[in-house]
C-alpha positions, 0 to 999 in steps of 0.5 A, a space after each residue: 195643570 189639573 184640567 190639562 192633564 185630566 181634560 180628556 178623561 173628564 170628557 170621556 167620562 161625560 160621553 160614556 155616562 151619556 151613552 149608558 143612559 141612551 143605551 140602557 137608561 138610568 140602571 145602565 148609568 148606575 152600572 157604568 158609574 160603579 164600574 168606572 169608580 171601581 176601575 179608577 180606584 184599581 187603576 190608581 195603583 197601576 198609575 203609581 207603579 207606572 209613574 215610579 218606573 216611567 220617571 226613570 225613562 227619557 222623554 222619548 220612551 215616556 212618550 212611547 209608553 204613554 201612547 203605544 204602550 197605553 193603547 196596547 196594554 190598557 185599551 187592548 186589554 180592557 176593551 178587546 179582552 172582555 170579548 175574547 173571554 166570552 168568545 172562548 168561554 161560550 165557544 163563539 167567534 169574537 165577531 159573533 160574540 160582539 154581534 150577539 151582544 148588540 143584536 141578540 141580548 137574550 141569547 148572549 146573556 144566556 151564553 154568558 150565564 152558562 159560561 159564568 162558572 168557568 169565568 168566575 172560577 178563573 177570575 176568582 182564583 187570579 184575583 185571590 192570588 193577587 190579594 193573598 200575595 199582597 197581604 202576606 207580604 211584610 210592608 213598612 206601612 200597614 193600614 189595618 195593623 191588627 190584621 196585617 201584622 200577623 198575616 205578614 208573619 204567616 207570609 214567611 211560610 213558603 207557597 202559603 198563598 198558593 196552598 190557601 188558594 187551592 184549598 179555596 178552589 177545592 172547597 168551591 168545586 166540592 160545594 158545586 159537586 154536592 149541589 150537582 147531585 141535587 140538580 140534574 144537568 150540572 154534573 160537569 160543573 164541578 170539573 169546569 170550576 176546578 179546571 178553570 180555577 187551576 187555569 187562573 192560578 197558572 195564569 197568575 203565576 205566568 204573569 208574575 214570573 214574566 214580571 219578575 223576569 223583566 224586573 231582574 233584567 231591568 236591574 241588570 241593565 241599569 247596573 251595567 249601563 251605570 258601570 259603563 257611564 262611570 267608566 266613560 266619565 273616567 276616560 273623558 268620554 261621556 256617553 250620549 243620553 240616547 245610549 244610556 236610555 237604550 236597553 234599560 229603557 227598552 226593558 222598562 217598557 217591556 216590564 211596564 207592558 206586563 204590569 199593565 196587562 196584569 192590572 188590566 186583567 184585574 179590572 176585566 175580571 172584576 167587571 164580570 162580577 158586576 155585569 155581563 153586558 159587554 157594552 156597559 163593561 166597555 164603557 166603564 172600563 174605557 173610562 177607567 183606562 183613560 184615567 190610568 193614563 191621566 194619573 200616570 202623567 199627573 204623578 210623573 209631573 208632580 212627583 208626588 206618589 206617596 200622598 195617600 199611602 193606604 190607597 194601595 191597601 184599599 185597592 187590594 182589599 177590593 180585589 180580595 172582595 171581588 175574588 170572594 164574590 166571584 167564587 160565591 157567584 158560581 153557586 149563588 146570585 149576588 146583586 151587581 150594586 152590592 158587588 160594586 159598592 163593596 169595592 167603592 167603600 173599601 177604597 173610600 175607607 182607605 182614602 179617608 184613612 190616608 187623609 187622617 194619616 197625613 193630618 197627623 203627620 202635618 201636626 207633628 212638631 218635629 221629625 222625631 214626632 213625625 216618625 212616631 205618628 207614622 208608626 202609629 198611623 195604622 187603623 
């Protein structure tokens, strides 16, 4: 079962790592490995969300999502979108950007370096909003209770995450402006950071708005079709499975596409904090993209979505760390290996905490003890 589900992912992983060695030696191997682990870790949340919605759909729509949907939202976003970001930021055509990445790495690297402040500000704000909205939400299961409990209380203040993000952006742009006075040729850098950061914030709010819209539509369609099914059964005319899966399944599909796009965007932006090499980025994100599909299929078939409850927390803390790192790299250089390992450590810590929690629950003598163990399971 495991090999059948993850076979293609394992094969792509092996091919990707071998290609990295031939492309840039063992340094490239390490970067692709870090990108892959980070992307797979972040993709776990994506797979969990996908599986939770996908299990409600019939076999036809599940197949559509796992083929066409994954191809568009995952491979399209993670393999094509990095090229688009660089092309727009460096004022290049997509073909020219790819050509430079493969044939003139020095010039390409310089263009990406010049465009880095706008990329970092845009991505840093987008990722920061994801992290802030997560930690300010009151959740039944808390990982770092000493931190998440007070933050959940603060989260009751409307628009707090937006306010904090804007304050961070202002501080970043003012720091850049102060530094620009001491270095000629950087006069417009502060303005670039401010505009790009606001664009990242707007993008996040648009994606969140679309997700909320499709989620509301999904709930409306499910409720309406459930009422129609009950009425049809009372009249002795049960509806067909195809009819019941129609509009509701279509809205599920659209909703999943929006969520997939937003999750993919996280990975792409986070990858820029680790490397500017488009080939290594494509290899690492491509491996992660395969695991999204495999994890989604595995979770749907196994029906076990809650085995490691703190992984979602760890992934979001990793997103928060990447957001801070991106904003810091506007002004200062941070080693790529350190950037990647921060996320890996947070994910590993959350996984270890989840395993400990599961052991405590398994050791509980009865249902009452199990509930107590879960309440006290936060680190």
